[in-house]
C-alpha positions as CSV (number, residue, x, y, z in Angstrom):
1,M,25.3,-33.9,4.3
2,A,22.8,-36.1,2.5
3,Q,20.7,-34.3,-0.1
4,R,17.0,-34.6,-0.2
5,R,15.2,-35.7,-3.4
6,T,12.3,-33.5,-4.1
7,T,10.0,-33.1,-7.2
8,R,10.6,-29.9,-8.8
9,T,7.3,-28.5,-10.3
10,S,7.9,-24.7,-10.3
11,R,10.0,-22.8,-12.7
12,L,12.2,-19.6,-12.1
13,E,13.8,-17.7,-14.9
14,A,16.2,-14.8,-14.8
15,R,18.3,-12.8,-17.2
16,I,21.9,-12.0,-16.1
17,T,24.9,-10.7,-17.8
18,R,27.6,-12.9,-19.4
19,D,30.0,-12.1,-16.6
20,A,27.5,-12.8,-13.8
21,L,26.8,-16.2,-15.5
22,A,30.5,-16.9,-15.7
23,V,30.9,-16.4,-12.0
24,V,27.8,-18.5,-11.2
25,R,29.1,-21.3,-13.5
26,R,32.5,-21.2,-11.8
27,A,30.9,-21.3,-8.3
28,A,28.6,-24.1,-9.2
29,E,31.6,-26.1,-10.7
30,I,33.6,-25.5,-7.4
31,Q,30.7,-27.0,-5.4
32,G,30.1,-29.8,-7.8
33,R,26.6,-28.6,-8.6
34,S,24.7,-27.8,-11.7
35,V,24.1,-24.1,-12.4
36,S,20.5,-24.5,-11.7
37,D,21.1,-26.4,-8.3
38,F,23.6,-23.7,-7.4
39,V,21.2,-20.9,-8.1
40,V,18.3,-22.5,-6.4
41,A,20.3,-23.2,-3.2
42,A,21.8,-19.6,-3.2
43,A,18.3,-18.2,-3.6
44,Q,16.8,-20.3,-0.9
45,E,19.7,-19.3,1.4
46,A,19.2,-15.7,0.8
47,A,15.5,-15.9,1.2
48,Q,15.7,-17.7,4.5
49,K,18.2,-15.3,5.8
50,T,15.9,-12.4,4.8
51,V,12.8,-14.0,6.5
52,T,14.8,-14.8,9.6
53,E,16.1,-11.3,9.9
54,I,12.6,-10.0,9.9
55,E,11.1,-12.6,12.1
56,I,13.7,-12.5,14.9
57,V,13.6,-9.7,17.3
58,R,17.1,-8.7,18.5
59,L,17.3,-6.7,21.8
60,S,20.4,-5.1,23.4
61,R,21.5,-6.5,26.7
62,A,19.8,-3.6,28.5
63,A,16.5,-4.1,26.6
64,Q,16.7,-7.9,27.4
65,E,17.2,-7.3,31.1
66,K,14.3,-4.8,31.1
67,F,12.1,-7.2,29.3
68,V,12.7,-10.0,31.6
69,G,12.3,-7.8,34.6
70,L,9.0,-6.7,33.4
71,L,7.9,-10.3,32.9
72,L,9.1,-11.4,36.3
73,N,7.7,-8.3,38.1
74,P,4.7,-7.1,36.1
75,A,3.0,-3.8,37.0
76,P,-0.2,-4.1,38.8
77,P,-3.3,-4.1,36.5
78,A,-4.8,-0.8,35.8
79,P,-8.3,0.0,37.1
80,A,-9.6,-0.2,33.5
81,L,-8.1,-3.6,33.1
82,K,-9.6,-4.8,36.4
83,K,-13.0,-3.4,35.2
84,A,-12.8,-5.2,31.8
85,F,-11.7,-8.5,33.5
86,E,-14.8,-8.3,35.8
87,R,-17.1,-7.5,33.0
88,H,-15.7,-10.5,31.0
89,R,-16.1,-12.7,34.0
90,A,-19.7,-11.7,34.3
91,L,-20.4,-12.3,30.6
92,V,-18.6,-15.6,30.4
93,R,-19.8,-17.7,33.2
94,E,-18.5,-21.3,33.3
């Protein structure tokens, strides 16, 4: 996988224990990265996972089937919705 070169303009600092730093250094060494590169990549991966988990809606099989069923066979519009649509049509004439 080719790495992209980007200009780094922001700084992130963190204080960690000696033991945690030793593990991070070892992991970075295993991957052939600097400690900084390793920490940035790990933080980005964790951040992306967190954002993805909150943005993706997961439904059970039964909920998926119900959702699709409602999309394919929607309930008829309620009288209030019909009235609102007619009012909108009267106000916004093309």
